[in-house]
KOLKOL-523881 format. One record per residue (C-alpha): x negated, y, z; residue in three letters. Coordinates in Angstrom, 3 decimals, decimal comma, m for minus. Layout:
<site east="X" north="Y" up="Z" code="ALA"/>
...
This chain:
<site east="0,000" north="0,000" up="0,000" code="UNK"/>
<site east="m1,163" north="3,514" up="m0,744" code="UNK"/>
<site east="m3,501" north="5,306" up="1,675" code="UNK"/>
<site east="m2,617" north="8,700" up="0,182" code="UNK"/>
<site east="0,441" north="10,487" up="m1,185" code="UNK"/>
<site east="0,606" north="9,574" up="m4,875" code="UNK"/>
<site east="1,196" north="12,241" up="m7,497" code="UNK"/>
<site east="4,884" north="12,966" up="m7,908" code="UNK"/>
<site east="5,912" north="11,584" up="m4,516" code="UNK"/>
<site east="4,802" north="14,666" up="m2,615" code="UNK"/>
<site east="7,422" north="16,788" up="m4,410" code="UNK"/>
<site east="10,624" north="15,267" up="m5,816" code="UNK"/>
<site east="11,150" north="18,120" up="m8,270" code="UNK"/>
<site east="7,654" north="18,289" up="m9,730" code="UNK"/>
<site east="7,408" north="17,531" up="m13,439" code="UNK"/>
<site east="5,107" north="14,565" up="m14,077" code="UNK"/>
<site east="3,364" north="13,605" up="m17,320" code="UNK"/>
<site east="2,502" north="9,892" up="m17,467" code="UNK"/>
<site east="0,348" north="8,314" up="m20,161" code="UNK"/>
<site east="m0,893" north="4,925" up="m21,275" code="UNK"/>
<site east="m2,673" north="3,788" up="m24,424" code="UNK"/>
<site east="m1,133" north="3,304" up="m27,844" code="UNK"/>
<site east="m1,673" north="0,174" up="m29,932" code="UNK"/>
<site east="m1,255" north="m3,382" up="m28,677" code="UNK"/>
<site east="0,612" north="m3,538" up="m25,379" code="UNK"/>
<site east="0,809" north="m6,106" up="m22,607" code="UNK"/>
<site east="2,778" north="m6,918" up="m19,481" code="UNK"/>
<site east="0,681" north="m4,750" up="m17,182" code="UNK"/>
<site east="1,258" north="m1,385" up="m18,884" code="UNK"/>
<site east="4,927" north="m2,070" up="m19,676" code="UNK"/>
<site east="5,504" north="m3,103" up="m16,062" code="UNK"/>
<site east="3,428" north="m0,121" up="m14,910" code="UNK"/>
<site east="5,685" north="2,205" up="m16,867" code="UNK"/>
<site east="8,790" north="0,562" up="m15,376" code="UNK"/>
<site east="7,347" north="1,037" up="m11,870" code="UNK"/>
<site east="6,769" north="4,747" up="m12,498" code="UNK"/>
<site east="10,261" north="5,107" up="m13,951" code="UNK"/>
<site east="11,951" north="3,721" up="m10,842" code="UNK"/>
<site east="9,610" north="5,483" up="m8,435" code="UNK"/>
<site east="9,815" north="8,946" up="m9,981" code="UNK"/>
<site east="12,894" north="9,295" up="m12,172" code="UNK"/>
<site east="15,232" north="6,293" up="m12,039" code="UNK"/>
<site east="18,121" north="8,401" up="m13,307" code="UNK"/>
<site east="16,286" north="9,010" up="m16,585" code="UNK"/>
<site east="16,305" north="7,151" up="m19,892" code="UNK"/>
<site east="13,528" north="4,555" up="m19,677" code="UNK"/>
<site east="13,916" north="3,537" up="m23,307" code="UNK"/>
<site east="14,460" north="7,037" up="m24,683" code="UNK"/>
<site east="11,193" north="8,369" up="m23,245" code="UNK"/>
<site east="9,207" north="5,746" up="m25,141" code="UNK"/>
<site east="10,968" north="6,572" up="m28,411" code="UNK"/>
<site east="10,327" north="10,291" up="m28,033" code="UNK"/>
<site east="13,914" north="11,241" up="m27,262" code="UNK"/>
<site east="13,910" north="14,289" up="m24,958" code="UNK"/>
<site east="15,345" north="13,667" up="m21,520" code="UNK"/>
<site east="16,450" north="15,898" up="m18,680" code="UNK"/>
<site east="14,541" north="14,195" up="m15,872" code="UNK"/>
<site east="11,137" north="15,216" up="m14,560" code="UNK"/>
<site east="9,116" north="12,312" up="m16,012" code="UNK"/>
<site east="7,637" north="12,465" up="m19,494" code="UNK"/>
<site east="5,779" north="9,540" up="m21,006" code="UNK"/>
<site east="3,414" north="9,204" up="m23,937" code="UNK"/>
<site east="1,319" north="6,429" up="m25,459" code="UNK"/>
<site east="m1,946" north="7,661" up="m26,985" code="UNK"/>
<site east="m5,717" north="7,308" up="m26,831" code="UNK"/>
<site east="m6,362" north="10,994" up="m27,482" code="UNK"/>
<site east="m8,974" north="12,259" up="m24,949" code="UNK"/>
<site east="m7,301" north="15,684" up="m24,886" code="UNK"/>
<site east="m3,880" north="14,217" up="m24,096" code="UNK"/>
<site east="m5,415" north="11,947" up="m21,466" code="UNK"/>
<site east="m7,071" north="14,919" up="m19,783" code="UNK"/>
<site east="m3,768" north="16,822" up="m19,708" code="UNK"/>
<site east="m1,692" north="14,000" up="m18,177" code="UNK"/>
<site east="m0,873" north="13,830" up="m14,461" code="UNK"/>
<site east="m0,877" north="10,027" up="m14,332" code="UNK"/>
<site east="m3,000" north="7,919" up="m16,690" code="UNK"/>
<site east="m2,898" north="4,123" up="m16,504" code="UNK"/>
<site east="m4,607" north="1,255" up="m18,337" code="UNK"/>
<site east="m6,758" north="3,706" up="m20,305" code="UNK"/>
<site east="m9,270" north="6,501" up="m19,688" code="UNK"/>
<site east="m12,058" north="4,586" up="m17,969" code="UNK"/>
<site east="m11,396" north="6,137" up="m14,553" code="UNK"/>
<site east="m9,959" north="4,737" up="m11,330" code="UNK"/>
<site east="m9,157" north="7,566" up="m8,943" code="UNK"/>
<site east="m5,617" north="7,342" up="m7,515" code="UNK"/>
<site east="m5,915" north="10,721" up="m5,801" code="UNK"/>
<site east="m6,192" north="12,229" up="m9,286" code="UNK"/>
<site east="m3,601" north="9,966" up="m10,866" code="UNK"/>
<site east="m6,104" north="7,781" up="m12,725" code="UNK"/>
<site east="m5,339" north="4,063" up="m12,806" code="UNK"/>
<site east="m7,609" north="2,338" up="m15,302" code="UNK"/>
<site east="m9,158" north="m1,038" up="m14,468" code="UNK"/>
<site east="m11,363" north="m1,806" up="m17,477" code="UNK"/>
<site east="m14,631" north="m0,402" up="m16,146" code="UNK"/>
<site east="m17,527" north="m2,606" up="m14,995" code="UNK"/>
<site east="m16,998" north="m1,660" up="m11,345" code="UNK"/>
<site east="m13,278" north="m2,484" up="m11,506" code="UNK"/>
<site east="m10,904" north="m2,185" up="m8,520" code="UNK"/>
<site east="m10,408" north="m5,469" up="m6,655" code="UNK"/>
<site east="m7,969" north="m6,812" up="m4,111" code="UNK"/>
<site east="m9,276" north="m7,905" up="m0,712" code="UNK"/>
<site east="m9,524" north="m11,508" up="m1,944" code="UNK"/>
<site east="m11,533" north="m10,451" up="m4,998" code="UNK"/>
<site east="m8,689" north="m10,628" up="m7,518" code="UNK"/>
<site east="m9,066" north="m7,772" up="m10,021" code="UNK"/>
<site east="m6,167" north="m5,362" up="m10,277" code="UNK"/>
<site east="m4,334" north="m4,652" up="m13,503" code="UNK"/>
<site east="m2,749" north="m1,265" up="m14,181" code="UNK"/>
<site east="0,548" north="m2,671" up="m12,892" code="UNK"/>
<site east="m1,085" north="m3,798" up="m9,657" code="UNK"/>
<site east="m2,687" north="m0,412" up="m9,084" code="UNK"/>
<site east="0,579" north="1,422" up="m9,704" code="UNK"/>
<site east="2,512" north="m1,057" up="m7,549" code="UNK"/>
<site east="0,144" north="m0,325" up="m4,667" code="UNK"/>
<site east="0,896" north="3,402" up="m4,850" code="UNK"/>
<site east="4,407" north="3,580" up="m6,312" code="UNK"/>
<site east="5,924" north="0,145" up="m5,692" code="UNK"/>
<site east="7,570" north="0,938" up="m2,380" code="UNK"/>
<site east="9,157" north="4,092" up="m3,804" code="UNK"/>
<site east="10,390" north="2,068" up="m6,783" code="UNK"/>
<site east="11,912" north="m0,574" up="m4,502" code="UNK"/>
<site east="13,585" north="2,133" up="m2,418" code="UNK"/>
<site east="15,277" north="3,536" up="m5,522" code="UNK"/>
<site east="16,248" north="0,147" up="m6,944" code="UNK"/>
<site east="17,903" north="m1,235" up="m3,807" code="UNK"/>
<site east="21,514" north="m0,098" up="m3,775" code="UNK"/>
<site east="22,546" north="m1,416" up="m0,368" code="UNK"/>
<site east="21,626" north="0,031" up="3,010" code="UNK"/>
<site east="18,475" north="m1,679" up="4,310" code="UNK"/>
<site east="15,839" north="m0,588" up="6,802" code="UNK"/>
<site east="12,245" north="0,376" up="6,037" code="UNK"/>
<site east="10,912" north="m2,964" up="7,257" code="UNK"/>
<site east="13,074" north="m4,789" up="4,714" code="UNK"/>
<site east="11,947" north="m2,483" up="1,909" code="UNK"/>
<site east="8,324" north="m3,197" up="2,833" code="UNK"/>
<site east="9,010" north="m6,934" up="2,922" code="UNK"/>
<site east="10,542" north="m6,751" up="m0,573" code="UNK"/>
<site east="7,507" north="m4,816" up="m1,820" code="UNK"/>
<site east="5,140" north="m7,407" up="m0,330" code="UNK"/>
<site east="7,126" north="m10,344" up="m1,714" code="UNK"/>
<site east="7,134" north="m8,959" up="m5,254" code="UNK"/>
<site east="3,446" north="m8,122" up="m5,006" code="UNK"/>
<site east="2,816" north="m11,819" up="m4,457" code="UNK"/>
<site east="5,367" north="m13,322" up="m6,846" code="UNK"/>
<site east="5,304" north="m10,853" up="m9,750" code="UNK"/>
<site east="2,440" north="m8,363" up="m9,588" code="UNK"/>
<site east="m0,480" north="m10,664" up="m8,746" code="UNK"/>
<site east="0,342" north="m13,075" up="m11,614" code="UNK"/>
<site east="0,337" north="m10,072" up="m13,982" code="UNK"/>
<site east="m3,008" north="m8,942" up="m12,485" code="UNK"/>
<site east="m4,458" north="m12,407" up="m13,027" code="UNK"/>
<site east="m3,127" north="m12,777" up="m16,567" code="UNK"/>
<site east="m4,275" north="m9,341" up="m17,731" code="UNK"/>
<site east="m7,774" north="m9,867" up="m16,327" code="UNK"/>
<site east="m8,212" north="m13,367" up="m17,729" code="UNK"/>
<site east="m8,158" north="m15,028" up="m14,299" code="UNK"/>
<site east="m5,115" north="m17,246" up="m14,880" code="UNK"/>
<site east="m2,578" north="m17,406" up="m17,700" code="UNK"/>
<site east="1,078" north="m16,861" up="m16,862" code="UNK"/>
<site east="2,040" north="m19,489" up="m19,427" code="UNK"/>
<site east="4,713" north="m19,830" up="m22,071" code="UNK"/>
<site east="8,031" north="m18,021" up="m21,611" code="UNK"/>
<site east="6,444" north="m15,968" up="m18,825" code="UNK"/>
<site east="6,856" north="m12,218" up="m18,516" code="UNK"/>
<site east="3,566" north="m11,753" up="m20,359" code="UNK"/>
<site east="4,779" north="m13,970" up="m23,193" code="UNK"/>
<site east="8,083" north="m12,080" up="m23,473" code="UNK"/>
<site east="6,246" north="m8,752" up="m23,662" code="UNK"/>
<site east="3,876" north="m10,071" up="m26,328" code="UNK"/>
<site east="6,838" north="m11,260" up="m28,395" code="UNK"/>
<site east="8,082" north="m7,656" up="m28,548" code="UNK"/>
<site east="4,951" north="m6,553" up="m30,446" code="UNK"/>
<site east="5,349" north="m6,189" up="m34,216" code="UNK"/>
<site east="3,558" north="m8,853" up="m36,318" code="UNK"/>
<site east="m0,042" north="m8,235" up="m37,387" code="UNK"/>
<site east="0,882" north="m7,503" up="m41,002" code="UNK"/>
<site east="3,497" north="m4,831" up="m40,282" code="UNK"/>
<site east="1,345" north="m1,980" up="m41,616" code="UNK"/>
<site east="0,419" north="m4,052" up="m44,683" code="UNK"/>
<site east="4,077" north="m4,681" up="m45,477" code="UNK"/>
<site east="5,717" north="m1,416" up="m44,491" code="UNK"/>
<site east="2,982" north="1,199" up="m44,205" code="UNK"/>
<site east="1,185" north="2,879" up="m41,303" code="UNK"/>
<site east="3,978" north="5,274" up="m40,326" code="UNK"/>
<site east="6,616" north="2,553" up="m40,152" code="UNK"/>
<site east="4,195" north="0,293" up="m38,242" code="UNK"/>
<site east="3,747" north="3,049" up="m35,651" code="UNK"/>
<site east="7,523" north="3,373" up="m35,257" code="UNK"/>
<site east="7,923" north="m0,376" up="m34,857" code="UNK"/>
<site east="5,165" north="m0,444" up="m32,252" code="UNK"/>
<site east="6,967" north="2,215" up="m30,196" code="UNK"/>
<site east="10,224" north="0,310" up="m30,583" code="UNK"/>
<site east="8,481" north="m2,878" up="m29,440" code="UNK"/>
<site east="7,135" north="m1,157" up="m26,337" code="UNK"/>
<site east="10,596" north="0,251" up="m25,603" code="UNK"/>
<site east="12,135" north="m3,211" up="m25,941" code="UNK"/>
<site east="9,441" north="m4,733" up="m23,722" code="UNK"/>
<site east="9,773" north="m2,000" up="m21,081" code="UNK"/>
<site east="13,553" north="m2,451" up="m21,023" code="UNK"/>
<site east="13,208" north="m6,207" up="m20,504" code="UNK"/>
<site east="10,515" north="m5,782" up="m17,840" code="UNK"/>
<site east="12,548" north="m3,130" up="m16,018" code="UNK"/>
<site east="15,606" north="m5,401" up="m15,929" code="UNK"/>
<site east="13,446" north="m8,231" up="m14,591" code="UNK"/>
<site east="11,989" north="m5,957" up="m11,903" code="UNK"/>
<site east="15,435" north="m4,782" up="m10,786" code="UNK"/>
<site east="16,745" north="m8,356" up="m10,643" code="UNK"/>
<site east="13,734" north="m9,567" up="m8,659" code="UNK"/>
<site east="14,037" north="m6,733" up="m6,137" code="UNK"/>
<site east="17,696" north="m7,571" up="m5,560" code="UNK"/>
<site east="17,037" north="m11,309" up="m5,276" code="UNK"/>
<site east="14,287" north="m10,755" up="m2,712" code="UNK"/>
<site east="16,560" north="m8,414" up="m0,753" code="UNK"/>
<site east="19,254" north="m11,097" up="m0,721" code="UNK"/>
<site east="16,689" north="m13,757" up="0,208" code="UNK"/>
<site east="15,579" north="m11,768" up="3,271" code="UNK"/>
<site east="19,212" north="m11,305" up="4,267" code="UNK"/>
<site east="19,786" north="m15,053" up="3,891" code="UNK"/>
<site east="16,724" north="m15,815" up="6,028" code="UNK"/>
<site east="18,176" north="m13,851" up="8,948" code="UNK"/>
<site east="21,510" north="m15,649" up="8,649" code="UNK"/>
<site east="19,884" north="m19,077" up="8,440" code="UNK"/>
<site east="17,918" north="m18,417" up="11,623" code="UNK"/>
<site east="21,041" north="m17,197" up="13,402" code="UNK"/>
<site east="23,008" north="m20,266" up="12,307" code="UNK"/>
<site east="20,211" north="m22,581" up="13,408" code="UNK"/>
<site east="19,986" north="m20,952" up="16,819" code="UNK"/>
<site east="23,771" north="m21,341" up="17,247" code="UNK"/>
<site east="23,840" north="m25,008" up="16,150" code="UNK"/>
<site east="24,676" north="m27,640" up="18,775" code="UNK"/>
<site east="22,928" north="m30,354" up="16,775" code="UNK"/>
<site east="19,821" north="m28,787" up="15,232" code="UNK"/>
<site east="19,863" north="m31,421" up="12,491" code="UNK"/>
<site east="23,078" north="m29,953" up="11,038" code="UNK"/>
<site east="22,952" north="m26,367" up="9,782" code="UNK"/>
<site east="26,433" north="m24,888" up="9,375" code="UNK"/>
<site east="26,525" north="m21,896" up="7,028" code="UNK"/>
<site east="29,795" north="m20,017" up="6,774" code="UNK"/>
<site east="28,755" north="m18,603" up="3,373" code="UNK"/>
<site east="26,844" north="m20,318" up="0,611" code="UNK"/>
<site east="23,250" north="m19,015" up="0,276" code="UNK"/>
<site east="19,669" north="m20,301" up="m0,156" code="UNK"/>
<site east="18,515" north="m22,151" up="2,965" code="UNK"/>
<site east="15,700" north="m24,497" up="1,962" code="UNK"/>
<site east="12,969" north="m21,837" up="1,850" code="UNK"/>
<site east="13,585" north="m20,809" up="5,479" code="UNK"/>
<site east="13,930" north="m24,395" up="6,671" code="UNK"/>
<site east="10,482" north="m25,311" up="5,363" code="UNK"/>
<site east="8,753" north="m22,035" up="6,182" code="UNK"/>
<site east="9,889" north="m22,283" up="9,810" code="UNK"/>
<site east="9,585" north="m26,072" up="9,983" code="UNK"/>
<site east="13,198" north="m26,479" up="11,148" code="UNK"/>
<site east="14,316" north="m30,094" up="11,764" code="UNK"/>
<site east="17,448" north="m29,637" up="9,647" code="UNK"/>
<site east="18,683" north="m32,774" up="7,899" code="UNK"/>
<site east="21,972" north="m31,587" up="6,394" code="UNK"/>
<site east="23,269" north="m28,149" up="5,401" code="UNK"/>
<site east="27,046" north="m27,734" up="5,524" code="UNK"/>
<site east="28,393" north="m24,777" up="3,505" code="UNK"/>
<site east="31,390" north="m23,738" up="1,381" code="UNK"/>
<site east="31,283" north="m24,644" up="m2,311" code="UNK"/>
<site east="34,488" north="m22,838" up="m3,246" code="UNK"/>
<site east="37,867" north="m21,907" up="m1,770" code="UNK"/>
<site east="38,905" north="m25,526" up="m1,248" code="UNK"/>
<site east="35,662" north="m27,449" up="m0,751" code="UNK"/>
<site east="32,749" north="m27,660" up="1,678" code="UNK"/>
<site east="29,591" north="m29,576" up="0,824" code="UNK"/>
<site east="26,998" north="m31,461" up="2,817" code="UNK"/>
<site east="23,576" north="m31,216" up="1,212" code="UNK"/>
<site east="20,648" north="m33,358" up="2,361" code="UNK"/>
<site east="17,308" north="m31,614" up="2,860" code="UNK"/>
<site east="14,344" north="m33,246" up="1,055" code="UNK"/>
<site east="11,203" north="m34,309" up="2,956" code="UNK"/>
<site east="9,146" north="m31,856" up="0,870" code="UNK"/>
<site east="10,475" north="m28,600" up="m0,515" code="UNK"/>
<site east="11,589" north="m29,016" up="m4,122" code="UNK"/>
<site east="11,454" north="m32,825" up="m3,940" code="UNK"/>
<site east="14,312" north="m35,058" up="m5,058" code="UNK"/>
<site east="14,290" north="m37,233" up="m1,942" code="UNK"/>
<site east="16,099" north="m36,710" up="1,348" code="UNK"/>
<site east="14,979" north="m36,621" up="4,967" code="UNK"/>
<site east="18,054" north="m38,737" up="5,643" code="UNK"/>
<site east="20,043" north="m39,993" up="2,656" code="UNK"/>
<site east="23,807" north="m40,081" up="2,841" code="UNK"/>
<site east="25,228" north="m43,568" up="3,595" code="UNK"/>
<site east="24,684" north="m46,092" up="0,834" code="UNK"/>
<site east="28,320" north="m47,190" up="0,971" code="UNK"/>
<site east="29,463" north="m43,666" up="0,070" code="UNK"/>
<site east="27,350" north="m43,268" up="m3,071" code="UNK"/>
<site east="29,381" north="m42,589" up="m6,203" code="UNK"/>
<site east="32,792" north="m42,719" up="m4,507" code="UNK"/>
<site east="35,505" north="m40,074" up="m4,806" code="UNK"/>
<site east="38,642" north="m39,006" up="m2,974" code="UNK"/>
<site east="40,825" north="m41,932" up="m1,824" code="UNK"/>
<site east="38,065" north="m44,552" up="m2,040" code="UNK"/>
<site east="35,613" north="m42,309" up="m0,213" code="UNK"/>
<site east="38,207" north="m41,267" up="2,368" code="UNK"/>
<site east="38,966" north="m44,896" up="3,174" code="UNK"/>
<site east="35,365" north="m46,013" up="3,627" code="UNK"/>
<site east="34,183" north="m42,859" up="5,427" code="UNK"/>
<site east="37,202" north="m42,247" up="7,618" code="UNK"/>
<site east="37,327" north="m38,600" up="6,543" code="UNK"/>
<site east="40,848" north="m37,949" up="5,141" code="UNK"/>
<site east="39,895" north="m35,025" up="2,887" code="UNK"/>
<site east="36,624" north="m36,454" up="1,558" code="UNK"/>
<site east="36,155" north="m35,357" up="m2,058" code="UNK"/>
<site east="33,002" north="m36,966" up="m3,450" code="UNK"/>
<site east="29,569" north="m38,410" up="m2,698" code="UNK"/>
<site east="26,875" north="m38,222" up="m5,360" code="UNK"/>
<site east="25,425" north="m41,582" up="m6,463" code="UNK"/>
<site east="21,935" north="m40,275" up="m5,572" code="UNK"/>
<site east="23,237" north="m39,674" up="m2,018" code="UNK"/>
<site east="21,856" north="m36,152" up="m1,616" code="UNK"/>
<site east="25,188" north="m34,312" up="m1,551" code="UNK"/>
<site east="28,802" north="m34,963" up="m0,663" code="UNK"/>
<site east="31,865" north="m32,836" up="m0,048" code="UNK"/>
<site east="35,201" north="m32,553" up="1,700" code="UNK"/>
<site east="38,216" north="m30,315" up="1,376" code="UNK"/>
<site east="37,606" north="m28,530" up="4,668" code="UNK"/>
<site east="34,875" north="m27,239" up="6,933" code="UNK"/>
<site east="35,849" north="m29,755" up="9,584" code="UNK"/>
<site east="35,843" north="m32,615" up="7,071" code="UNK"/>
<site east="32,356" north="m31,744" up="5,835" code="UNK"/>
<site east="31,025" north="m31,435" up="9,392" code="UNK"/>
<site east="32,498" north="m34,833" up="10,204" code="UNK"/>
<site east="30,789" north="m36,364" up="7,157" code="UNK"/>
<site east="27,434" north="m34,911" up="8,245" code="UNK"/>
<site east="27,821" north="m36,267" up="11,779" code="UNK"/>
<site east="28,947" north="m39,678" up="10,533" code="UNK"/>
<site east="25,988" north="m39,873" up="8,146" code="UNK"/>
<site east="23,580" north="m39,285" up="11,044" code="UNK"/>
<site east="25,352" north="m41,868" up="13,181" code="UNK"/>
<site east="25,233" north="m44,475" up="10,413" code="UNK"/>
<site east="21,539" north="m43,804" up="9,802" code="UNK"/>
<site east="20,784" north="m44,145" up="13,516" code="UNK"/>
<site east="22,672" north="m47,438" up="13,746" code="UNK"/>
<site east="20,786" north="m48,854" up="10,765" code="UNK"/>
<site east="17,466" north="m47,940" up="12,346" code="UNK"/>
<site east="18,374" north="m49,568" up="15,663" code="UNK"/>
<site east="20,033" north="m52,583" up="14,021" code="UNK"/>
<site east="23,369" north="m51,978" up="15,719" code="UNK"/>
């Protein structure tokens, strides 16, 4: 996180000129532009700025390698050969490049995220959350989104096919565009490609911020539900939400999660022994596997039983009470099999 007040954040009305290089573009400068957009002028036209359409917000943006234009800009990223955040310079291509504490080299996106990421998150989040949650979202995205872009842009590790980097690259015009259509048209298509890439990256950033916000909210609810549980092996959630991440991160001894799956059904989902695995810590009873409704109700003793998956990792009932009963019965049956009773 920034140790100084970044340019544009010290005064919300100050006009800011941002600049990156023209020519081939990558995930780091398109993401960097999206970060600046949300941090400084989220009400503006992200796409229109790239295409040279005049806007009414305080942020202007240009793509060029002109030394004179670079010198005039307030914020310069991924070009210019200078890293000096106090002066709005965020290049990372020099020999003595900026590094993270673990030695990972920053990309332009990583450098801008350090200074402007928290402000961007604050403007993206539409619900009321405290500062600690905003910081947690910023930290989570730094790990899950920004560092992979840093690594890919610096040749440390490829993001792989269908990654954000691959999607951005696909927005670039083909190599023979100038040959086929001329230099002026090629320049227009390059700007259009950057605009398309920035729009896609911005949407991805917004979605990730909101998903992390929701994930942190879910984590608090999972912990509360666990603390309130009589049997710590059964986690009762009154609303459907992700639970597995918290269960494994906190090493909770949860075996089954009971939660609503719709207005007229509650499910019992078995937790795997390893996060993301297909197995179960305790499989549902073998006799239930593949049965539905009347047949399942008769063998389980739960009148509103709905189904039990053949793989025995999930089952459901028509009510909260029915699902809870199925979870308890499954644990009892497993215990009896282990003791031979």
